[in-house]
N, C-alpha and C positions, 0 to 999 in steps of 0.2 A: 550420608546416604551415597552408596556407590551405583554407577550405571555401567552397563555393558556397552562398549564402543567397538565398532568394526574397524579394523586396521586396513590400510591399503593392500596388504598381502592376503586379506580374506580372514585372518585370524581375529580373535576377540581378546579384549583386555578390559579390566575394570578401571573406571575413572571416578574420582571423588568429586568431580564437578557436578553440581546440582542440575537437574533437568529443569529448564525454564517451564513455568506453568503454562499450560495450553490456554490460548485466548478463548473465552467463551463466545459461541455464535451470537450474533446480535439478537436473533430471535429469542435467545434464552434471557436476554437482559431487558429487552423492550419489545412490545408487540408491533411497533411501526417505527419508521425512520423519519418521520416529519411531525411538526406540530400544527395544531389548528391556529387560525388567526387569534382566537381568544387566548390560547396558551402562549403565543408570542407576546401578547399584551401583558400577560402575567409575568413572563420572563423579563420583559422591559421594566416593569414596575419594580420587580425584585432587584434587577441590576441597578436601578437608580437609587436604592436605599441601602445596598450592601457595598462595602468597600469605600475607599476615600474619594473615588472619581466617578460617582454615581451618574452624573450627566454624560460624561464621555462614554461609559460602559453601556448605558441605555441607547445612546445614539449609534454605537457600534451594532448592537442587536437590531435596531430599526433599519439601518442601511443594508446589513447582511440579508435581512428578510425581504425588504422592498425591492432589492436589486439582485437577489440570488447570488451574492458574493461569496466565493471561496475565502477561507481564512487568509490564504496568501495574498489574495486580491484586496481584501479589506485592510490588512495592516499595511500594505504598500500603497495605499491610496494617498495621493498628494493633492494639495490645494489647487495645483494648476490643472487638475482634472475636474475641478468643481467650479461651475459658473453660477454663482448665486444670483447674479442680475438677471440672466435669462432663464434660470431654473433648469440647468442641465448638468448631468453627470456623464463624464466620458469614461467608460468602463474599459479597462485593459484586462483582457482575460488571460489566464494562465492555461497550462495543459493544451496548448495549441487551439484554444478557443478563439472565436471570432469576436473582435472588439465591437462595441456599439455605443450609442448615446442615448441615455435614458432621461425622461423628464424628471424633475424633482418637484414634489408637491409640498403643500403647507407644512405638515408635520416635520418633514426632513429639512426644509429650508429654515424653519425656525430653530431647530435643533443645531443645525450646522452654523448658523450665525452666532448663536450663543457660544458654540464651541470655538469658533474663529477668534472671538474676543479674548479667549484664555490661552491660545496657542502662540501668540506672538508672531515672530518671524519663522517659526518651524515650517519646513516645506511639507511635512506629513500631517495628514488630518488627525490621526489618532497617535498621541505621543505620551511618553512617560513624564515624570516630574523633571527629568533632565532633558526634555525636548527631543529625546530619541524615539524612533518609531517602535511601537509595541511589537513584541515577537508573537509568533503563532502560538507558542505554549501559553503566553500571557492571556490571550483571548480565550483559549480553551478553558483555562482556570476560571476566567470571569463567567463564562457561560455555564460551566459545571456548578460553580457556587450559586449563581442566580437560579439555576434549575432546582437546586435543593431548597433555597429560600422560597421560591414560588410554589413548592409542593406540587410539581407537575406530576409526580407519581412514577417517574422512570428517569434514569440517567439521561441527561441532555448533553449533546455535543454540538459544536458549531455548524457542521455540515448538515445537520437536521434543518437549519434555517434555509439553506439553499433548496433542499428538497421541499420545504414548507412553501417556498415561492412557487415551485413547479405545480404543486397540487392545488394551491390557491388559484393560480391562473387557469388551470384546467378545470376546476370545479366551477369557475365563473363562466366557463364556456368559451374561453379565448381560443383563437385559431392555433392549431398545433405548430404551424410554420412560424407564427409570430412568437409563440413561446420559445421555440428553438432559437430564434434570433435574439430574444431577450436574455436568455440564459447563456448564449454564446456556444451552444452545441454545434460542432461541426457535422456530427452524424445525428440525423433526426431520430434514429432509433433510441438515442438516449432521452429524447423528449417524449416519445410515444408512451414510455412507461408511466408518465404522469397521467396522460389522457386515458389509458387503458383502465386505470383504477378510479377514474372520476365517476361518481354516481350520476353525473348529468346524462351519460349515455343511456341510462335506464329510465329516464323520466318519461312518463306516459305508458309504461308497461301495464299499470293498473289504473283504472278509472274510477276510483271509489268516490 
């Protein structure tokens, strides 16, 4: 297949290089960019049973959701950021986000303790069989594979877990400013998007 290419002098010539396929808009692939808490549970269950490292993979999904972690933040997570005794997670945000300290609760603590016993002296929380930190692409594959196995009904990607955190907290009626700090948004406008779509705003409209 040949394509017409514009030259610097304004003339045209044919090129045999194929035109890369256009990326389909997200709205054509899925109707929303977040998962419900029930769907996250399905994703975790699927991640735990597919692949060779089910517990590690399910724990990654759990932490990404509970703490609104970006892929880069998740795979870079180190054990010196995790305080299992006090139940704290020190989150280092990327993209100029603000760092924060989150509480760790029962499911996370149990999952991390079990994971710690198998990682040995590795400094990173989520590692490969060679004790090297997982890559961004590795986690994307884990989530995509688990999404298919969980029969979510739409393609799933890791950043949906961060969006799921925002919508879950907004639907629970949490303060917008608190959600902003929890997700590490420097600009609150990035947080307002979650609260604007929360059905909590419309409670009481009808008194049936």
